[in-house]
C-alpha positions, 0 to 999 in steps of 0.5 A, a space after each residue: 539499542 538501534 539497529 539497521 533495518 533492511 528489506 530482503 523480500 517483497 511480494 505483490 498482488 495487484 491489477 497490474 500483475 501478480 508478482 513484482 516483475 510484471 507489476 514493476 514493468 507495468 508501472 515503469 511503462 505507465 500502464 493503467 490497471 483500471 477497467 470497466 465493471 460490467 456487472 449489472 449490480 453497479 448499474 445504479 451507482 455513479 462509478 462503474 470502474 475499478 482496479 479489480 483483479 481477474 487473474 489471481 492464481 489462487 490455486 498456486 497458494 491454496 488448496 480448494 478446502 482453504 479457499 472456502 475458509 479464507 476471504 479474498 483479502 486474506 488470500 491476497 495477503 498470504 500470496 504476497 507474503 509467500 512471494 516475499 519469503 521465497 525471494 528472501 530464501 529464509 531457511 524456515 526449517 532451521 531458524 528461530 521463528 520466535 524472532 520473526 513476526 507478521 504485521 499485515 493490516 487491512 483497512 476494511 477486512 473481509 467485507 465480501 464475507 460479511 455481505 454474503 452472510 448477511 444476505 444468507 441471514 436475510 434470505 435463508 435464516 441464521 442456520 445458513 450463516 457460515 461457521 467460518 464467517 467471523 474468522 473470515 471477516 475480521 481484519 487481523 486474519 491476514 496476519 493470523 493465516 500468514 503466521 500459521 502458515 509460516 510458523 512465525 511466533 514473534 509479534 503479530 499486529 494488524 493496524 487499521 488506519 484506513 489508507 495509512 494502514 500499510 505504511 503503519 504496518 511497515 513503520 511499526 515493524 521497522 521500529 520493532 526490529 530497529 529496537 531489538 525486539 525481532 530479527 525480521 517481520 513480514 509487513 504490509 497490507 491487503 484489501 479486497 473491497 470491490 463490491 456494490 456496497 463499497 462503491 455506493 458508499 464512496 459514490 454517495 460521498 462523491 469521492 470517486 471518479 465518474 469517468 466511466 467511459 475512459 477507465 484508464 484515464 480516470 485516476 489523474 492525481 494533481 491534474 486540474 481535471 481530477 474528479 476523485 479516486 478509483 478503487 482497487 484491490 490487492 496486497 503488498 508485503 515486504 520482509 524487513 530484516 535486521 541488517 546483521 541477521 540478513 548479512 550473516 545468512 548471506 541474504 540479498 539486500 534490496 534496500 534499507 528503511 531509515 525513517 518513519 513518521 506517524 502523526 494525527 491531524 485531529 482535524 476532520 474525519 475526511 478532509 486533510 490538514 496539510 500540517 499533520 502530513 508535513 509533520 509525519 514527513 519531517 519525523 521520518 526525515 529526522 529519524 533517518 538523519 536525512 537533510 530534506 535537500 538530500 531526498 530525491 523522490 517522493 511517492 505521493 499519497 496522491 489519490 486524485 481527489 481535489 482537496 487531498 492532492 492540493 493538501 499534500 502538495 502544500 505539505 511537501 512545500 512546507 517540509 522541503 521549501 525550495 527543494 520541493 521544486 527540484 525533487 521528483 514527486 509521483 502518484 502511482 495511484 494514477 496507474 494502480 488506483 487506490 488500494 486503501 489498506 494495501 496502498 502502503 505495502 504496494 507503494 513501498 515496493 514501488 518506491 524501493 524499486 525506484 531507489 534500486 533502479 534509479 527510476 522515478 515512476 510516472 504520474 500518468 494522465 497528467 494533462 492539465 496543470 493545476 496552479 495549486 499543484 505545481 511540483 514536478 509530478 513526473 508527468 506521463 513517463 518514467 524518468 531515469 534519475 539518481 535516487 539515494 533517499 526516497 519517501 513514501 506517503 500514506 494518509 487516511 480518513 480520520 486524519 492518520 498519517 504515516 510516512 516511510 523513508 528509504 535509502 539505497 543500500 550501502 554496506 
């Protein structure tokens, strides 16, 4: 059995907006969500900028008791999932919840909870450690809380594959529905990692930008002067649904997922191998029956690291040949920063909106061409262009690659 998988809802929490309308308008306008971090806790760390969220409306989604029991990444995840459900207009009272599931991953999980309780342990002893620490910190708890609040009793799954996590969650949900095991799944990722330890670790790796005086210009994928990624937090969740199920209940269908490719480099823990990324793209196209020449847009992984952007460009060329120079490629991390495990969910929404509105979003801060990154990266301003097929790439430390293929919806 092979069934069509469509998207009927989406939700986002991000530095550029806490719902999709605001978020997409900012993306389309080429606005940056990166800001300076003023806290003294970062004074000895080389990087002092990030895509942090300072206006999350937690009270719209949780009561005060719940907020004390849920790590921030769980709060972000449920808020995005609730938005997706509200848009999809599912009748939660009169549906078969055993046929609906939740696949929401996180690359790091509740790190703030871990750090807070470790500090309590050291300073005040074991009796001060919260009894909620373990369920707050484990990475599967975003999926768990969403399932509890929705009552969805189908499959639940929380992938952890670094920056490929969100794409893996959506891709595996797509396969589950495609092969008849479920009628719908909430899928995506969530991350809340803005803290001094995370910054210190990545800074020691020299992976993060140090353009502290110019936060909005720091993330510059594919630009010759790029000097590393910018860390962000947030969540992106989509409701994937089997086409006939969505059609029967009169849902508004936003787009269709038609392919998914997942591979491993088996090469190096942090340095990418372009061949693994290329194979993932090819698998996604093959699954969707898509001729590479028919792809109009790629939402690149494009983190703004010297090696990563170069490797991805090489992978795109190896898959698309001469067509690589004709299609639009952009890294929206130039605006959002890098959401780690949430990146795939957030960028799936961006890719979907691009397909829906025939808009290729920009790569901002693209000022200095790099001879090894010589594709059309939609520099600095969005472009109106016909998009029927689009691809969204996600690659993670450890050599994890996950690629999604989207198609404009047609009855």
